[in-house]
N, C-alpha and C positions, 0 to 999 in steps of 0.2 A: 245500456250504454257501454258497460265493460265489454259485453259480448261484441258490440259493434266495433269497439276499439281494437279488440283482439283480431277480428276479421280484417279490419283496415291494416293493422300491423302486419298480418300474414300476407295480405295482398301486396303491400309495399316490399316485404322481404322477397316474395316471389318475383316481383318485377325486377328487383335489384339482381337476384340470382339469374333471371333470364337475360338481363342486360350483360352481366358478366360472362355468361355462357356465349352470348352472341359475339361479344368482343373477342373472346378466346377463339371462337370459330373463325372470325375474320382474320385474326392474327395468324392462325394456322393456315388459312387459305392463302394469305399473302406470302407466307413463308414458302408455300408450294409453288405459287404462280409467279411471284416476282423473281427476277433474275438479273443480276449485275453481270455485264459482259466480262469475260475472262480471257486470259491468254490461250487457254485450251480451246475456247470458241474460235478465236482468231486462227489457231492452227488448223482446226477443222475446215474453216472457210478457205484457208490457203490450200489445203489438200484438194478441195473441190475445184478451186481455180486452176490448179495444175492439171486436172483432168482435161482441160481445154488447151493446154500448152502443146504446141506442135514442135517436137524436138527436131524434126528434119529441117525446119526453117527458122527455129528460134523465136517464134511468134505465137500469139494466141489466136491465130488465123487457122481455120475459117470461122471460128465461133464469133470473133469480132474483127475489127478493122485495123488498119495500119497505125493510126494515131492513138486508137484505144489501147493497142498493145504497149505503147510507151507508158500509158497510165497503169497498165497491169504491172509492168516492170517497176514503176515507181512505188506502188503499194507493196510489192514484194520486198523492195529495198527498205522501205519504212518499217515494215514488220520485222525484217531481219535485224534492224537497228535495236530492237527491244526484245528480241526473242532468239536466243542462241540456237535453238533447235531449227528454226527456219533459216537462220544464217548459214548453218551447215549445209542445208539443202540448196540454198540460193547460190552457194559458191560455184556450183556447176551451171546454174541458169544464166548468171551474168555473162561469162565468157562465151557461152553458146549463142546467146542472143546477139552479143556484140559481133561475133564472127559470121553467123549465118544470116541474120536479118538484112545485112547490107547487100547480100547476094540474092535476096528474094526478088522474083520477077514480078514487079508491082505494076498493075494497070489500075489506075484510080482517077476518078473525077469527082469534084466536090461542087456544091452550089448552096444557095440559100433559098428556102421556101418562102411562100407569101406570108407566113406567120413568123418569119425570121428564124425558123428552125433549120439549122444546116443539115445537109444530106450528103452522103458519100455513096458512090457506085464503084464496084470492083469487078474486074474481069473474071476472077476465078472463084468467087464466093459471094454469098448474100451480104448486102443488097446488090443484086445483079444490075447491069445496065439494062434499061428498058429496050424493048424490041425497036430496032432501027435508030437507036440513039448513037450518035457518033462517038467513037471510042478513041482515046489517046493511045499512043504506043506503049508497050511494056518497057520498063526500064529497071535497072538495078539502083536502088537508093543508096549509092556509095556515100559514106560519111553521114548517113541518115538525113540526106537532103532530098527534097522532092519539089513539087510545084506549089507548095502551100507553106507559107511562113509560120502559120500556127502549128502545123504538124512538126515542123523543125523545132519549134519552141518546146513542145511536149517532149521530144526526144532529148533535147539538151537538158531539161530539168530531170529527166529520168536518169541520164548518165551522171549528173551531179549527185543525185541521190545514191547511186551505186558507188560513186567515188567516196561519198561520206561514210559508207559502210566498209568499203574495202581499202581505201587509201591508194588504190591503183591509179596512177596519173594518166594512163591512156584514156580512161573514161573522162577525166577532167579535160584533157586536151581535145577530145572529140566535142565536148560541149563548147569549148572555146572556138573551134572551127565552125560549128553550127552558128554560133553567135555572129561570127564575121559575115556569114552569108546573109543573115537577117539584117545586119547593120548596113549592108550595101543597098538595101531598099529604103533606108531612112531618108525622108525629105524628098523622095522622088514622086510623091503623090501630090495632087492639087491642094490637099488639106494638111499636109505635114504628117509626121509619124511614119509608120511603115504600112505597106500593102498587106492585105490578107493573103493574096495569091500572086503568082508571078505573071499571070495574064492581066493583072491590074484592073480587077473588076470591083473591088470593095476595100474600103478602109474601115476596119471594125475594132471593137474593143478587145476581143480575145487575142488577136495577133499582137497588138501593141502592149497589152498587159504581160503577155509571155515574154516579149522582147525586154520589157522593163525588169521582169523577174529574173530572167537569165543573166542580164547585166549585173543586177544587184547581188545575185548568188555568187557570180564570178568575182566580184569585188571583194568578197569575203574569203575566197579560196585560192586566188592566184596572186600571191604576194608581190611578185615582180611586176605585175600589171594592174594592181589593185586600183591605182588612181585613174588609169585608163578606163576601166570598167565602171568605176564610180562616176566619172564624168558622163559617160554614156547613160547610165541609169538616171542621174540627175536631169540630164537634158530631156530624156524621154518622159520622165515624170512631170517636168515643167510643161511639156507639150500636152500630155494627157490631161492634166488638171485644167488646162485652158481650152481643151477641145470641145467641151460642152457635153461629152458623153455621160458625165456624172450629173444627174438631173437635180432639180430642186428638192427632191425627196431623199437625196443621198443614195439612190440606187443608180445602177449603170445600165443604160440602154445598149442595144446591140452594136450600133455603129453610127457612121456619118453618111449623110446624103452627099454624093459626090458633086452635085451641081451647086449646092449651097454651102457645103462643108459644115452643116449644122446637124445636131442630134436628129437621127431619123425616127426617134420614138419607137425603135424596135423593142421586141419583147425583153423583159428583164429576166434573163436566165441566171440560174444560180452560179454557174461557173464564171460568168463575168463579174459577179460579186466576190468570187473567191480568189482568183489568181492574184488580184491586186493586194489582197491581205498579206499573202506570203511575200510578195514583192516589197511591200512597205516594211514588213518586219525585217527583211534582209537589208533594205536600204537604211533602216534605223541602225543596224549593227555596223554598216560600212561608213556611214556619214558621221559628221562631228556631232557632239552633244547638243549644240545649239539648235540643230534641226530635228533631233530625235523625237521631241514631244509632238511636233507638227505631224510627222509621219505616222506615229502611232494613234494620235487623236483622229486623224483623217480615216485611218484604217478602221478604227472602232465605230466611227459614224456610219461607214459603209456596212460594216458587219451588223450593227444594230438595225439598220434600215432593212437589210436583207432578211434578217430573222423576223422582223415585224411584218414584212410583206409576203414572205414565202413559206411560212409555217402554219400548221393547223392549230386547233385549240389545245392540243397536247404538246405543242412545240416541235412537231416532226416536220422536217423539210420536204417541200414539194416543188416541182416545176410545172408550169402551165400545160405542158404537153402530155402529162400523165393521163392514162397509162400507156399511151401509144407514142413513145418518144423516138421511135426509129432506132437506127444503129448508132446515132451520134448523141442525141439528147439523153440516152440512158447513162451516159458517163458523167453528166454535169454535176449532180449533187455531191458526189464524192470529191470532186475538185474543191468545192466550197468547204467541205468538212476538213480536208487535208490542210487547206491554207488557213482556216480558222484555228486549227491546232498550232500552226506556226506562229500565228499572232498570239495565241494563248501562252506559248512558251516565251515569247518576247516580252509580254506585258499581261500577266495573269488577271483574269476576271472570273468571279464565281459563275456569272451567267454563261460564259462560253464553255466552261467545264461542264456545267449542267446540261447545256445544249448538246454537246458531243455525247455525253453519257445517255441522255434521254433518247437520242436518235439511234445510238448503237443498241440500246436495250430494246427499242421498238423493232428494229430490224430483226434481232434474234428471236423475239417473241412472236412477231406478226407477219414477217416478210420472208420466212424460211420455209423452203419446200423439202422434198425428198432428197436425201443425200447432202443436206446442208447447203442447198442452192439458195442464193439470195437474188431477189428480183428488183424491179424498178420502183415499186411503190412501197416506201419504207414503213408506212403505217399499216400496210397490209390492205386487202388480202394478197397472198402470193399470186403473181401474174406469170403464167407459164407461156413460153419457155424462158428460163433464165439463160444467161450466156456469160462469157468472160467479161463483157462490159458491165453488166448489172452486178456481177459478183465482185469485181474489183472496185467498183464505185461504192458499194455497200461496205466493203472491207475498209475503205478509206475512213469511214465514220467509226468503225470498230477500232482500227489502229489509232485513230485520233483520240478516242476516249481512253484507251489504254495508255497512250503516251502521256496524257496530261493528268492521269489519276494519281 
C-alpha cells in the first residue's frame, strides 16, 4: 500500500508539474502573440496611407475616390490630434489638400446597387465608367461641393476635424459653406429631410445623418451662430427619428421608398449605424441638459444593436458585402469605429472601449499585409490589394482605440 501511495503521490506531483509547465508555456505564448495596439503602430499605418497620397492633387486618388479622400483626411486629423509626430507631418497635408483638391478635374457618377451597396464611377481612375455608360462632364469641386450631398457632408466633417487640430478658421468657414449647400436641399423631397443627390433620386440615411452631424458639430464650434446650427440639428434629428429609418431592432436601414416614404428595408450598413452616434454626441454637447440623456441613450441603443448584429463571435465588426465591398463599402466600418469613439468620449462605457481595442488589435494581428497595409476584412485573412480606403478605414479603429485608452 505504501508503495502504491508513493506511486500515486509521484503521479500527482508529475501532473501538477506538467500543468504548471503548460500554464507557463501558454503565458509565454500569449506574451509573444498578443499585442495591444500602440501609437507606433498607428504611425506605421499612417506612413503606409501616405504612400497613396497624390501630392499633385492633394488627394488619395487614384488609390481611392473623392469622398473616400475626405475620410482619409479625417483620420489623419484625428491621429494628429493625439500624436505630435503625425501632427508635424500633417501640417503640410492640410493646406495642400485644401488648395489643390478644389481644383481637381472631377468626373464622377454614383448610384445604388440592388443590394443597396452604393457604387461610384470615375473618369480618370478605378472604378472606371463601364463601356458605353453615359458620362457626366468634368468639373472642379470648388468649395468641396459636387452633385452628392453625402460627399459634401464627408468633406465638411473632414474640415471640422482639421479645424479642431489647427484652429485655422478657413477650414471651419469651408464647413459652414458646405452646410449651407446641404441645407438648401432640406424639405424639398417628398418625404422630408435632404436628398442624397442633386438629381433627386434617393432620400437615404447617410446623407441625412451627415447633415445632422455637420450641423451639430458647427453648433459647438461657431459661437456667433451656435443657436442657428443647433436649431437645424434639432430639426433634422426630429425628422430623422420620425422617418422610420430606425427600425424596431434599433438598427438603421439604408433609406426611404420615394413612393411610400417608408423604410425601404435596405441593408444595415455599419456606416449608417455610425455617423448618427457622433452626431448625437455633438448634439448632446450643444443642447440643453434636459435633452442630453435622451440623445445619449438613443445613441447607445443604436450602437449596441449594431455591435450585436454586425460582429462575429470575437467581437470584430463586419459588413454584409465582405470581402467584395467595392470602392465604397470598404470605407464603412471605419466610420462606425470613429463615431463610436466620439460617443465613448461623451459618455464612456467599458463595452465600447473594449470593442474598439478588440477591433484594433484584430486588424493589426490578422488583417495586416506587407508594408503594414490594412485591408477590408478586419478579422483576416488579409485581402489583396489594400488601398487608401481600406487603410484609412482600419486606421479609424486604431485611432479610436488609442484615443479612448
